[in-house]
N, CA, C, O and the ligand as a Tripos MOL2 file, in Angstrom:
@<TRIPOS>MOLECULE
protein
  245   243    62     0     0
PROTEIN
NO_CHARGES

@<TRIPOS>ATOM
      1 N           7.8590  -21.0720   -1.2020 N.3       1 MET1
      2 CA          6.7030  -20.2910   -1.4720 C.3       1 MET1
      3 C           7.1350  -19.1790   -2.5120 C.2       1 MET1
      4 O           8.1110  -18.4440   -2.3580 O.2       1 MET1
      5 N           6.2660  -19.1580   -3.6010 N.am      2 ALA2
      6 CA          6.6940  -18.0410   -4.6450 C.3       2 ALA2
      7 C           6.4660  -16.8470   -4.1850 C.2       2 ALA2
      8 O           5.5330  -16.6330   -3.4110 O.2       2 ALA2
      9 N           7.3080  -15.8870   -4.6110 N.am      3 LYS3
     10 CA          7.3420  -14.4220   -4.1440 C.3       3 LYS3
     11 C           6.5920  -13.8390   -5.2490 C.2       3 LYS3
     12 O           6.2190  -12.6900   -5.0150 O.2       3 LYS3
     13 N           6.2770  -14.2920   -6.3460 N.am      4 LYS4
     14 CA          5.5270  -13.6930   -7.3930 C.3       4 LYS4
     15 C           3.8810  -13.7120   -7.1650 C.2       4 LYS4
     16 O           3.1170  -14.3820   -7.8600 O.2       4 LYS4
     17 N           3.5260  -12.9660   -6.2090 N.am      5 ASP5
     18 CA          2.1340  -12.8110   -5.9540 C.3       5 ASP5
     19 C           1.7140  -11.4960   -6.2340 C.2       5 ASP5
     20 O           2.0230  -10.5810   -5.4710 O.2       5 ASP5
     21 N           0.9310  -11.2740   -7.4190 N.am      6 PRO6
     22 CA          0.6680   -9.8860   -7.7640 C.3       6 PRO6
     23 C          -0.1250   -9.1350   -6.7960 C.2       6 PRO6
     24 O           0.1090   -7.9280   -6.7400 O.2       6 PRO6
     25 N          -1.0690   -9.6440   -5.9810 N.am      7 ILE7
     26 CA         -1.7530   -8.9790   -4.9270 C.3       7 ILE7
     27 C          -0.7860   -8.5450   -3.8270 C.2       7 ILE7
     28 O          -0.9240   -7.4100   -3.3690 O.2       7 ILE7
     29 N           0.0680   -9.2490   -3.4140 N.am      8 TYR8
     30 CA          1.0830   -9.0260   -2.2870 C.3       8 TYR8
     31 C           1.9580   -7.9080   -2.8820 C.2       8 TYR8
     32 O           2.2860   -6.9310   -2.2080 O.2       8 TYR8
     33 N           2.3230   -8.0770   -4.1490 N.am      9 GLN9
     34 CA          3.4030   -7.2310   -4.6790 C.3       9 GLN9
     35 C           2.6500   -5.7020   -4.8570 C.2       9 GLN9
     36 O           3.2960   -4.6560   -4.8030 O.2       9 GLN9
     37 N           1.4230   -5.7480   -5.0420 N.am     10 ARG10
     38 CA          0.7210   -4.5340   -5.3710 C.3      10 ARG10
     39 C           0.6210   -3.9390   -3.9660 C.2      10 ARG10
     40 O           0.8200   -2.7310   -3.8380 O.2      10 ARG10
     41 N           0.3770   -4.5650   -3.0820 N.am     11 TYR11
     42 CA          0.3570   -4.1880   -1.5560 C.3      11 TYR11
     43 C           1.5530   -3.4520   -1.1470 C.2      11 TYR11
     44 O           1.5280   -2.3000   -0.7140 O.2      11 TYR11
     45 N           2.7330   -4.2580   -1.3230 N.am     12 MET12
     46 CA          3.9690   -3.7740   -1.1270 C.3      12 MET12
     47 C           4.4370   -2.4630   -1.7580 C.2      12 MET12
     48 O           5.0820   -1.5750   -1.2000 O.2      12 MET12
     49 N           3.9450   -2.5020   -3.1740 N.am     13 ALA13
     50 CA          4.3320   -1.2540   -4.0410 C.3      13 ALA13
     51 C           3.4770   -0.0250   -3.3610 C.2      13 ALA13
     52 O           3.9570    1.0940   -3.1780 O.2      13 ALA13
     53 N           2.2890   -0.3640   -3.0550 N.am     14 ALA14
     54 CA          1.4200    0.7480   -2.5930 C.3      14 ALA14
     55 C           1.9980    1.3620   -1.3100 C.2      14 ALA14
     56 O           2.1310    2.5750   -1.1520 O.2      14 ALA14
     57 N           2.3220    0.4490   -0.4280 N.am     15 ALA15
     58 CA          2.9080    0.8750    0.7990 C.3      15 ALA15
     59 C           4.1800    1.7320    0.6580 C.2      15 ALA15
     60 O           4.4480    2.7100    1.3560 O.2      15 ALA15
     61 N           4.9130    1.2340   -0.3280 N.am     16 ASP16
     62 CA          6.1270    1.8660   -0.6730 C.3      16 ASP16
     63 C           6.0060    3.3570   -1.1470 C.2      16 ASP16
     64 O           6.6600    4.3140   -0.7340 O.2      16 ASP16
     65 N           5.0500    3.3440   -2.0790 N.am     17 ALA17
     66 CA          4.7440    4.5470   -2.8370 C.3      17 ALA17
     67 C           4.2280    5.5810   -1.8680 C.2      17 ALA17
     68 O           4.5900    6.7560   -1.9320 O.2      17 ALA17
     69 N           3.3320    5.1040   -0.9220 N.am     18 ASP18
     70 CA          2.7350    5.9310    0.0340 C.3      18 ASP18
     71 C           3.8290    6.4650    1.0530 C.2      18 ASP18
     72 O           3.8640    7.6600    1.3470 O.2      18 ASP18
     73 N           4.6550    5.6090    1.5430 N.am     19 SER19
     74 CA          5.6240    6.1640    2.5380 C.3      19 SER19
     75 C           6.6890    7.0670    1.8850 C.2      19 SER19
     76 O           7.1630    8.0410    2.4710 O.2      19 SER19
     77 N           7.0560    6.6720    0.5780 N.am     20 THR20
     78 CA          7.8490    7.4740   -0.0380 C.3      20 THR20
     79 C           7.3230    8.9510   -0.3470 C.2      20 THR20
     80 O           8.0150    9.9600   -0.2120 O.2      20 THR20
     81 N           6.1290    8.9310   -0.7370 N.am     21 HIS21
     82 CA          5.5190   10.2110   -0.8470 C.3      21 HIS21
     83 C           5.3700   11.0130    0.4440 C.2      21 HIS21
     84 O           5.6080   12.2200    0.4940 O.2      21 HIS21
     85 N           5.0110   10.3680    1.3620 N.am     22 ALA22
     86 CA          4.8320   11.0970    2.7730 C.3      22 ALA22
     87 C           6.2390   11.6000    3.1230 C.2      22 ALA22
     88 O           6.3450   12.7080    3.6500 O.2      22 ALA22
     89 N           7.3220   10.8600    2.8650 N.am     23 LYS23
     90 CA          8.6710   11.3360    3.3660 C.3      23 LYS23
     91 C           9.0990   12.5840    2.5340 C.2      23 LYS23
     92 O           9.6700   13.5360    3.0640 O.2      23 LYS23
     93 N           8.8360   12.5410    1.3810 N.am     24 ASN24
     94 CA          9.2250   13.6200    0.4340 C.3      24 ASN24
     95 C           8.1060   14.7730    0.1300 C.2      24 ASN24
     96 O           8.4740   15.7110   -0.5770 O.2      24 ASN24
     97 N           6.9950   14.7640    0.5340 N.am     25 CYS25
     98 CA          5.9610   15.6290    0.3780 C.3      25 CYS25
     99 C           6.0300   16.7380    1.4600 C.2      25 CYS25
    100 O           5.9440   16.4120    2.6440 O.2      25 CYS25
    101 N           6.1890   18.0970    1.0820 N.am     26 LYS26
    102 CA          6.0550   18.9420    2.1870 C.3      26 LYS26
    103 C           4.5970   19.2480    2.5920 C.2      26 LYS26
    104 O           4.3500   19.7840    3.6720 O.2      26 LYS26
    105 N           3.6120   18.8920    1.6890 N.am     27 ASN27
    106 CA          2.2810   19.2370    2.0990 C.3      27 ASN27
    107 C           1.5780   18.0130    2.9190 C.2      27 ASN27
    108 O           0.4030   18.0690    3.2820 O.2      27 ASN27
    109 N           2.4120   16.9310    3.1600 N.am     28 CYS28
    110 CA          1.8630   15.9360    3.8910 C.3      28 CYS28
    111 C           2.4610   15.9250    5.2440 C.2      28 CYS28
    112 O           3.6560   15.6590    5.3750 O.2      28 CYS28
    113 N           1.6980   16.2000    6.2740 N.am     29 VAL29
    114 CA          2.3390   16.3840    7.6620 C.3      29 VAL29
    115 C           1.5650   15.3070    8.4570 C.2      29 VAL29
    116 O           0.3370   15.3590    8.5260 O.2      29 VAL29
    117 N           2.2990   14.3050    9.0710 N.am     30 GLY30
    118 CA          1.5910   13.2410    9.8380 C.3      30 GLY30
    119 C           0.5900   12.6610    9.1040 C.2      30 GLY30
    120 O           0.8130   12.1460    8.0090 O.2      30 GLY30
    121 N          -0.5330   12.7000    9.6300 N.am     31 SER31
    122 CA         -1.7970   11.9310    9.1320 C.3      31 SER31
    123 C          -2.4870   13.0150    8.2070 C.2      31 SER31
    124 O          -3.4860   12.5950    7.6220 O.2      31 SER31
    125 N          -2.1730   14.2030    7.9910 N.am     32 ARG32
    126 CA         -2.8240   15.1740    7.2710 C.3      32 ARG32
    127 C          -2.0550   14.9830    5.9020 C.2      32 ARG32
    128 O          -0.8440   15.1490    5.7580 O.2      32 ARG32
    129 N          -2.9190   14.6210    4.9600 N.am     33 ARG33
    130 CA         -2.2910   14.3080    3.4630 C.3      33 ARG33
    131 C          -2.7020   15.4160    2.6040 C.2      33 ARG33
    132 O          -3.6690   16.1320    2.8650 O.2      33 ARG33
    133 N          -1.9100   15.5570    1.5130 N.am     34 CYS34
    134 CA         -2.2720   16.3810    0.3270 C.3      34 CYS34
    135 C          -3.1130   15.4090   -0.6090 C.2      34 CYS34
    136 O          -3.2890   14.2040   -0.4250 O.2      34 CYS34
    137 N          -3.5630   16.1390   -1.5840 N.am     35 GLY35
    138 CA         -4.5660   15.3420   -2.4960 C.3      35 GLY35
    139 C          -3.8360   14.0670   -3.0540 C.2      35 GLY35
    140 O          -4.4480   12.9990   -3.0380 O.2      35 GLY35
    141 N          -2.6880   14.1230   -3.4970 N.am     36 ALA36
    142 CA         -1.8980   12.9800   -4.0290 C.3      36 ALA36
    143 C          -1.5780   11.9310   -2.9910 C.2      36 ALA36
    144 O          -1.6910   10.7210   -3.1820 O.2      36 ALA36
    145 N          -1.1460   12.5320   -1.8180 N.am     37 GLY37
    146 CA         -0.9190   11.5950   -0.6660 C.3      37 GLY37
    147 C          -2.1830   10.8790   -0.3110 C.2      37 GLY37
    148 O          -2.1320    9.6930    0.0140 O.2      37 GLY37
    149 N          -3.2670   11.5040   -0.3530 N.am     38 GLN38
    150 CA         -4.5160   10.7780    0.0990 C.3      38 GLN38
    151 C          -4.9010    9.7780   -0.9140 C.2      38 GLN38
    152 O          -5.3940    8.7050   -0.5650 O.2      38 GLN38
    153 N          -4.6990   10.0810   -2.1660 N.am     39 GLN39
    154 CA         -4.8190    9.0040   -3.2410 C.3      39 GLN39
    155 C          -4.0950    7.8260   -3.0210 C.2      39 GLN39
    156 O          -4.6710    6.7430   -3.1240 O.2      39 GLN39
    157 N          -2.7250    7.9050   -2.6850 N.am     40 LEU40
    158 CA         -1.8920    6.9870   -2.4940 C.3      40 LEU40
    159 C          -2.1910    6.1570   -1.1680 C.2      40 LEU40
    160 O          -1.9470    4.9550   -1.0670 O.2      40 LEU40
    161 N          -2.7200    6.9020   -0.2150 N.am     41 TRP41
    162 CA         -3.1000    6.1180    0.9240 C.3      41 TRP41
    163 C          -4.2870    5.2440    0.6640 C.2      41 TRP41
    164 O          -4.3010    4.0780    1.0580 O.2      41 TRP41
    165 N          -5.2810    5.7820    0.0090 N.am     42 THR42
    166 CA         -6.4700    4.9960   -0.3920 C.3      42 THR42
    167 C          -6.1460    3.7740   -1.2430 C.2      42 THR42
    168 O          -6.7610    2.7130   -1.1250 O.2      42 THR42
    169 N          -5.1420    3.9750   -2.1150 N.am     43 ALA43
    170 CA         -4.8160    2.8310   -2.8850 C.3      43 ALA43
    171 C          -4.0200    1.7500   -2.1110 C.2      43 ALA43
    172 O          -4.1120    0.5570   -2.4020 O.2      43 ALA43
    173 N          -3.2100    2.2320   -1.0820 N.am     44 PHE44
    174 CA         -2.7050    1.4190   -0.1820 C.3      44 PHE44
    175 C          -3.6540    0.4870    0.6510 C.2      44 PHE44
    176 O          -3.4630   -0.7220    0.7760 O.2      44 PHE44
    177 N          -4.6650    1.1610    1.1910 N.am     45 GLU45
    178 CA         -5.7230    0.5310    1.8470 C.3      45 GLU45
    179 C          -6.4170   -0.5100    1.1250 C.2      45 GLU45
    180 O          -6.7250   -1.5890    1.6330 O.2      45 GLU45
    181 N          -6.6550   -0.1770   -0.0490 N.am     46 LYS46
    182 CA         -7.4830   -1.0540   -0.8920 C.3      46 LYS46
    183 C          -6.5090   -2.3030   -1.2400 C.2      46 LYS46
    184 O          -6.9920   -3.4350   -1.2730 O.2      46 LYS46
    185 N          -5.3060   -2.1130   -1.4670 N.am     47 ALA47
    186 CA         -4.3850   -3.2790   -1.8070 C.3      47 ALA47
    187 C          -4.3080   -3.9840   -0.5770 C.2      47 ALA47
    188 O          -4.3500   -5.2120   -0.6490 O.2      47 ALA47
    189 N          -4.1940   -3.4050    0.6320 N.am     48 GLN48
    190 CA         -3.9870   -4.1540    1.9690 C.3      48 GLN48
    191 C          -5.2790   -4.8940    2.2170 C.2      48 GLN48
    192 O          -5.1740   -5.9600    2.8240 O.2      48 GLN48
    193 N          -6.5110   -4.4880    1.8340 N.am     49 ASP49
    194 CA         -7.6670   -5.0760    1.9940 C.3      49 ASP49
    195 C          -7.8050   -6.3880    1.1550 C.2      49 ASP49
    196 O          -8.2960   -7.4330    1.5820 O.2      49 ASP49
    197 N          -7.3200   -6.1940   -0.0550 N.am     50 ALA50
    198 CA         -7.3900   -7.3300   -1.0020 C.3      50 ALA50
    199 C          -6.2730   -8.5090   -0.5210 C.2      50 ALA50
    200 O          -6.4300   -9.7230   -0.6560 O.2      50 ALA50
    201 N          -5.2030   -7.8850    0.0250 N.am     51 HIS51
    202 CA         -4.1660   -8.9150    0.4860 C.3      51 HIS51
    203 C          -4.7640   -9.5300    1.7050 C.2      51 HIS51
    204 O          -4.6540  -10.7520    1.8020 O.2      51 HIS51
    205 N          -5.3460   -8.9120    2.6010 N.am     52 GLN52
    206 CA         -5.7100   -9.5300    3.8430 C.3      52 GLN52
    207 C          -7.0180  -10.2750    3.6960 C.2      52 GLN52
    208 O          -7.3080  -11.1180    4.5450 O.2      52 GLN52
    209 N          -7.8100  -10.0330    2.7060 N.am     53 GLN53
    210 CA         -9.1250  -10.7850    2.6280 C.3      53 GLN53
    211 C          -8.9230  -12.1230    1.9440 C.2      53 GLN53
    212 O          -9.8810  -12.8940    1.8880 O.2      53 GLN53
    213 N          -7.8530  -12.4320    1.4650 N.am     54 ARG54
    214 CA         -7.6330  -13.7280    0.8110 C.3      54 ARG54
    215 C          -7.5720  -14.7620    2.0280 C.2      54 ARG54
    216 O          -7.3680  -14.4050    3.1880 O.2      54 ARG54
    217 N          -7.7570  -15.9770    1.6620 N.am     55 PRO55
    218 CA         -7.5850  -17.1210    2.6180 C.3      55 PRO55
    219 C          -6.1930  -17.4310    2.8170 C.2      55 PRO55
    220 O          -5.4080  -17.1940    1.9000 O.2      55 PRO55
    221 N          -5.7890  -17.9280    3.8960 N.am     56 TRP56
    222 CA         -4.4170  -18.2140    4.2060 C.3      56 TRP56
    223 C          -3.7080  -19.0400    3.2210 C.2      56 TRP56
    224 O          -2.5060  -18.8630    3.0190 O.2      56 TRP56
    225 N          -4.4350  -19.9980    2.5540 N.am     57 SER57
    226 CA         -3.7880  -20.7890    1.6440 C.3      57 SER57
    227 C          -3.2820  -20.1450    0.4680 C.2      57 SER57
    228 O          -2.4090  -20.6800   -0.2150 O.2      57 SER57
    229 N          -3.8090  -18.9580    0.1750 N.am     58 GLU58
    230 CA         -3.3990  -18.2860   -1.0090 C.3      58 GLU58
    231 C          -2.3440  -17.2700   -0.7810 C.2      58 GLU58
    232 O          -1.8270  -16.6830   -1.7320 O.2      58 GLU58
    233 N          -1.9800  -17.0260    0.5530 N.am     59 ARG59
    234 CA         -1.0970  -15.9500    0.8150 C.3      59 ARG59
    235 C           0.2530  -16.4670    0.6390 C.2      59 ARG59
    236 O           0.4430  -17.6630    0.8570 O.2      59 ARG59
    237 N           1.2870  -15.6600    0.2440 N.am     60 CYS60
    238 CA          2.7120  -15.8880    0.1520 C.3      60 CYS60
    239 C           3.3610  -15.1930    1.3610 C.2      60 CYS60
    240 O           3.2490  -13.9900    1.5930 O.2      60 CYS60
    241 N           4.0550  -16.0750    2.1100 N.am     61 ARG61
    242 CA          4.8050  -15.3830    3.2150 C.3      61 ARG61
    243 C           6.2570  -15.8930    3.1020 C.2      61 ARG61
    244 O           7.1150  -15.4940    3.8900 O.2      61 ARG61
    245 ZN          1.7130   14.8220   -0.2040 Zn       62 ZN62
@<TRIPOS>BOND
     1     1     2 1
     2     2     3 1
     3     3     4 2
     4     3     5 am
     5     5     6 1
     6     6     7 1
     7     7     8 2
     8     7     9 am
     9     9    10 1
    10    10    11 1
    11    11    12 2
    12    11    13 am
    13    13    14 1
    14    14    15 1
    15    15    16 2
    16    15    17 am
    17    17    18 1
    18    18    19 1
    19    19    20 2
    20    19    21 am
    21    21    22 1
    22    22    23 1
    23    23    24 2
    24    23    25 am
    25    25    26 1
    26    26    27 1
    27    27    28 2
    28    27    29 am
    29    29    30 1
    30    30    31 1
    31    31    32 2
    32    31    33 am
    33    33    34 1
    34    34    35 1
    35    35    36 2
    36    35    37 am
    37    37    38 1
    38    38    39 1
    39    39    40 2
    40    39    41 am
    41    41    42 1
    42    42    43 1
    43    43    44 2
    44    43    45 am
    45    45    46 1
    46    46    47 1
    47    47    48 2
    48    47    49 am
    49    49    50 1
    50    50    51 1
    51    51    52 2
    52    51    53 am
    53    53    54 1
    54    54    55 1
    55    55    56 2
    56    55    57 am
    57    57    58 1
    58    58    59 1
    59    59    60 2
    60    59    61 am
    61    61    62 1
    62    62    63 1
    63    63    64 2
    64    63    65 am
    65    65    66 1
    66    66    67 1
    67    67    68 2
    68    67    69 am
    69    69    70 1
    70    70    71 1
    71    71    72 2
    72    71    73 am
    73    73    74 1
    74    74    75 1
    75    75    76 2
    76    75    77 am
    77    77    78 1
    78    78    79 1
    79    79    80 2
    80    79    81 am
    81    81    82 1
    82    82    83 1
    83    83    84 2
    84    83    85 am
    85    85    86 1
    86    86    87 1
    87    87    88 2
    88    87    89 am
    89    89    90 1
    90    90    91 1
    91    91    92 2
    92    91    93 am
    93    93    94 1
    94    94    95 1
    95    95    96 2
    96    95    97 am
    97    97    98 1
    98    98    99 1
    99    99   100 2
   100    99   101 am
   101   101   102 1
   102   102   103 1
   103   103   104 2
   104   103   105 am
   105   105   106 1
   106   106   107 1
   107   107   108 2
   108   107   109 am
   109   109   110 1
   110   110   111 1
   111   111   112 2
   112   111   113 am
   113   113   114 1
   114   114   115 1
   115   115   116 2
   116   115   117 am
   117   117   118 1
   118   118   119 1
   119   119   120 2
   120   119   121 am
   121   121   122 1
   122   122   123 1
   123   123   124 2
   124   123   125 am
   125   125   126 1
   126   126   127 1
   127   127   128 2
   128   127   129 am
   129   129   130 1
   130   130   131 1
   131   131   132 2
   132   131   133 am
   133   133   134 1
   134   134   135 1
   135   135   136 2
   136   135   137 am
   137   137   138 1
   138   138   139 1
   139   139   140 2
   140   139   141 am
   141   141   142 1
   142   142   143 1
   143   143   144 2
   144   143   145 am
   145   145   146 1
   146   146   147 1
   147   147   148 2
   148   147   149 am
   149   149   150 1
   150   150   151 1
   151   151   152 2
   152   151   153 am
   153   153   154 1
   154   154   155 1
   155   155   156 2
   156   155   157 am
   157   157   158 1
   158   158   159 1
   159   159   160 2
   160   159   161 am
   161   161   162 1
   162   162   163 1
   163   163   164 2
   164   163   165 am
   165   165   166 1
   166   166   167 1
   167   167   168 2
   168   167   169 am
   169   169   170 1
   170   170   171 1
   171   171   172 2
   172   171   173 am
   173   173   174 1
   174   174   175 1
   175   175   176 2
   176   175   177 am
   177   177   178 1
   178   178   179 1
   179   179   180 2
   180   179   181 am
   181   181   182 1
   182   182   183 1
   183   183   184 2
   184   183   185 am
   185   185   186 1
   186   186   187 1
   187   187   188 2
   188   187   189 am
   189   189   190 1
   190   190   191 1
   191   191   192 2
   192   191   193 am
   193   193   194 1
   194   194   195 1
   195   195   196 2
   196   195   197 am
   197   197   198 1
   198   198   199 1
   199   199   200 2
   200   199   201 am
   201   201   202 1
   202   202   203 1
   203   203   204 2
   204   203   205 am
   205   205   206 1
   206   206   207 1
   207   207   208 2
   208   207   209 am
   209   209   210 1
   210   210   211 1
   211   211   212 2
   212   211   213 am
   213   213   214 1
   214   214   215 1
   215   215   216 2
   216   215   217 am
   217   217   218 1
   218   218   219 1
   219   219   220 2
   220   219   221 am
   221   221   222 1
   222   222   223 1
   223   223   224 2
   224   223   225 am
   225   225   226 1
   226   226   227 1
   227   227   228 2
   228   227   229 am
   229   229   230 1
   230   230   231 1
   231   231   232 2
   232   231   233 am
   233   233   234 1
   234   234   235 1
   235   235   236 2
   236   235   237 am
   237   237   238 1
   238   238   239 1
   239   239   240 2
   240   239   241 am
   241   241   242 1
   242   242   243 1
   243   243   244 2
@<TRIPOS>SUBSTRUCTURE
     1 MET1         2 RESIDUE 1 A MET
     2 ALA2         6 RESIDUE 1 A ALA
     3 LYS3        10 RESIDUE 1 A LYS
     4 LYS4        14 RESIDUE 1 A LYS
     5 ASP5        18 RESIDUE 1 A ASP
     6 PRO6        22 RESIDUE 1 A PRO
     7 ILE7        26 RESIDUE 1 A ILE
     8 TYR8        30 RESIDUE 1 A TYR
     9 GLN9        34 RESIDUE 1 A GLN
    10 ARG10       38 RESIDUE 1 A ARG
    11 TYR11       42 RESIDUE 1 A TYR
    12 MET12       46 RESIDUE 1 A MET
    13 ALA13       50 RESIDUE 1 A ALA
    14 ALA14       54 RESIDUE 1 A ALA
    15 ALA15       58 RESIDUE 1 A ALA
    16 ASP16       62 RESIDUE 1 A ASP
    17 ALA17       66 RESIDUE 1 A ALA
    18 ASP18       70 RESIDUE 1 A ASP
    19 SER19       74 RESIDUE 1 A SER
    20 THR20       78 RESIDUE 1 A THR
    21 HIS21       82 RESIDUE 1 A HIS
    22 ALA22       86 RESIDUE 1 A ALA
    23 LYS23       90 RESIDUE 1 A LYS
    24 ASN24       94 RESIDUE 1 A ASN
    25 CYS25       98 RESIDUE 1 A CYS
    26 LYS26      102 RESIDUE 1 A LYS
    27 ASN27      106 RESIDUE 1 A ASN
    28 CYS28      110 RESIDUE 1 A CYS
    29 VAL29      114 RESIDUE 1 A VAL
    30 GLY30      118 RESIDUE 1 A GLY
    31 SER31      122 RESIDUE 1 A SER
    32 ARG32      126 RESIDUE 1 A ARG
    33 ARG33      130 RESIDUE 1 A ARG
    34 CYS34      134 RESIDUE 1 A CYS
    35 GLY35      138 RESIDUE 1 A GLY
    36 ALA36      142 RESIDUE 1 A ALA
    37 GLY37      146 RESIDUE 1 A GLY
    38 GLN38      150 RESIDUE 1 A GLN
    39 GLN39      154 RESIDUE 1 A GLN
    40 LEU40      158 RESIDUE 1 A LEU
    41 TRP41      162 RESIDUE 1 A TRP
    42 THR42      166 RESIDUE 1 A THR
    43 ALA43      170 RESIDUE 1 A ALA
    44 PHE44      174 RESIDUE 1 A PHE
    45 GLU45      178 RESIDUE 1 A GLU
    46 LYS46      182 RESIDUE 1 A LYS
    47 ALA47      186 RESIDUE 1 A ALA
    48 GLN48      190 RESIDUE 1 A GLN
    49 ASP49      194 RESIDUE 1 A ASP
    50 ALA50      198 RESIDUE 1 A ALA
    51 HIS51      202 RESIDUE 1 A HIS
    52 GLN52      206 RESIDUE 1 A GLN
    53 GLN53      210 RESIDUE 1 A GLN
    54 ARG54      214 RESIDUE 1 A ARG
    55 PRO55      218 RESIDUE 1 A PRO
    56 TRP56      222 RESIDUE 1 A TRP
    57 SER57      226 RESIDUE 1 A SER
    58 GLU58      230 RESIDUE 1 A GLU
    59 ARG59      234 RESIDUE 1 A ARG
    60 CYS60      238 RESIDUE 1 A CYS
    61 ARG61      242 RESIDUE 1 A ARG
    62 ZN62       245 GROUP 0 **** ****
C-alpha cells in the first residue's frame, strides 16, 4: 500500500500540528484552546472527516 496518500498525510500533519501546538502553547490548557489552537483543532477535525469519509478501498493503511 502506498503511503503517499495526500488526504491521510494532511490528516497526520494536522494532528501533529495540533498536538505540537497544544504542548508548547501556554494559552491552551486541556480542551480550552487559544485562537490559533482552535484553528488547528478545526483543521484537524476537517482533515479527519475527509479521511474517515472515504470508502475503505481508498484508504491506505
Ligand atoms: Zn494555543
